[in-house]
Structure formats: C-alpha cells, structure tokens
C-alpha positions as CSV (number, residue, x, y, z in Angstrom):
1,M,-9.4,72.0,37.9
2,S,-10.8,72.2,34.3
3,V,-9.4,74.4,31.9
4,T,-11.3,76.2,29.3
5,Y,-9.7,76.8,25.9
6,G,-11.2,79.9,23.8
7,R,-11.0,80.6,20.4
8,S,-9.5,83.5,19.0
9,T,-11.5,85.8,16.0
10,L,-9.4,85.1,14.1
11,E,-9.5,80.7,14.7
12,I,-13.2,81.3,14.2
13,V,-12.6,83.3,10.4
14,E,-10.1,80.9,9.3
15,D,-12.1,77.9,10.0
16,M,-15.1,79.8,8.4
17,L,-12.6,80.9,5.2
18,L,-12.1,76.9,4.8
19,K,-15.5,76.1,4.7
20,A,-16.0,78.8,2.6
21,A,-12.9,77.1,0.2
22,T,-15.0,73.9,0.4
23,P,-16.9,72.6,-3.1
24,V,-20.2,71.9,-1.9
25,F,-23.2,70.0,-4.8
26,N,-26.1,69.7,-6.1
27,L,-26.5,66.2,-4.4
28,S,-24.1,63.3,-4.1
29,R,-22.4,61.9,-6.7
30,Q,-24.2,58.6,-6.3
31,D,-27.4,60.0,-6.3
32,A,-26.7,61.7,-9.5
33,V,-25.3,58.1,-11.1
34,A,-28.7,56.4,-9.6
35,M,-30.9,59.7,-10.7
36,R,-29.0,60.5,-13.8
37,I,-29.3,63.6,-12.5
38,Q,-26.1,66.2,-13.3
39,R,-24.5,67.7,-10.2
40,R,-23.5,71.3,-10.3
41,E,-22.0,73.1,-7.7
42,L,-22.8,75.5,-5.9
43,G,-21.5,78.5,-4.2
44,R,-18.6,77.9,-7.1
45,D,-17.8,81.9,-7.0
46,Q,-17.4,82.0,-4.1
47,R,-15.1,79.3,-3.1
48,L,-13.1,80.3,-6.1
49,E,-12.8,83.5,-4.1
50,A,-12.4,82.1,-0.8
51,E,-9.4,79.6,-2.4
52,A,-7.4,83.2,-4.2
53,L,-7.9,85.0,-0.3
54,L,-6.5,81.5,0.8
55,E,-3.0,81.6,-1.2
56,V,-2.8,84.9,-0.3
57,W,-4.2,84.3,3.6
58,E,-2.0,87.0,7.0
59,G,-4.8,87.3,9.2
60,T,-5.3,91.0,8.9
61,R,-8.3,92.5,9.6
62,S,-9.7,93.5,6.0
63,Q,-8.9,89.7,5.2
64,M,-11.1,88.9,8.2
65,I,-14.0,90.8,6.7
66,Q,-13.5,89.9,3.6
67,A,-13.4,86.3,4.6
68,D,-16.5,86.8,6.6
69,Q,-18.2,88.0,3.6
70,L,-17.9,85.1,1.4
71,F,-18.8,82.6,4.0
72,S,-21.8,84.2,4.4
73,N,-22.6,84.7,0.6
74,K,-21.9,81.3,0.0
75,Q,-24.0,80.1,2.9
76,F,-26.7,82.2,1.5
77,V,-25.7,80.6,-2.1
78,V,-25.9,77.5,-0.9
79,S,-29.4,78.4,1.8
80,R,-31.3,79.4,-2.0
81,S,-30.3,76.6,-3.7
82,F,-31.8,74.0,-2.0
C-alpha cells in the first residue's frame, strides 16, 4: 500500500516565500572575476520585502497573498533581467 502526501497551501506559500528571500545574481562570482564584470543582485527590493515578511510570518491569509505577490514579482524581475 502506497502513501501519498499532499502539501498544504501554507507549505507551498512558505516555500515560495523562502525562494523570494534568496538572493539572485546576474552571474556567478567566479564568472564575474574571470570576465572582470561587476555582479549585481536581481530583485533586491523583493528579497528585502520577503525577508521582512519572514520576520513576522504567522501564515495568515493576507500574509500568504503578500508572499505570493512577492514571489511572482521577483520571478518577473529576474526573468526580465536575463
């Protein structure tokens, strides 16, 4: 008998929030040194907002909506930069 585990909406949103709080750079540190190019962080404002939300995280519906919006905005900013 197999057991399946479905993730709750809260768990999915928490993962999205953690991804939004993770810094993303335009290239790796190693490539930046090799090509003598300055690295820059993409979606810095969204990352800072996500970190602030993590500090007060309680998992309320409004926080879940805010986390979803932050994640979507960060994805848009990062994809637009490449």
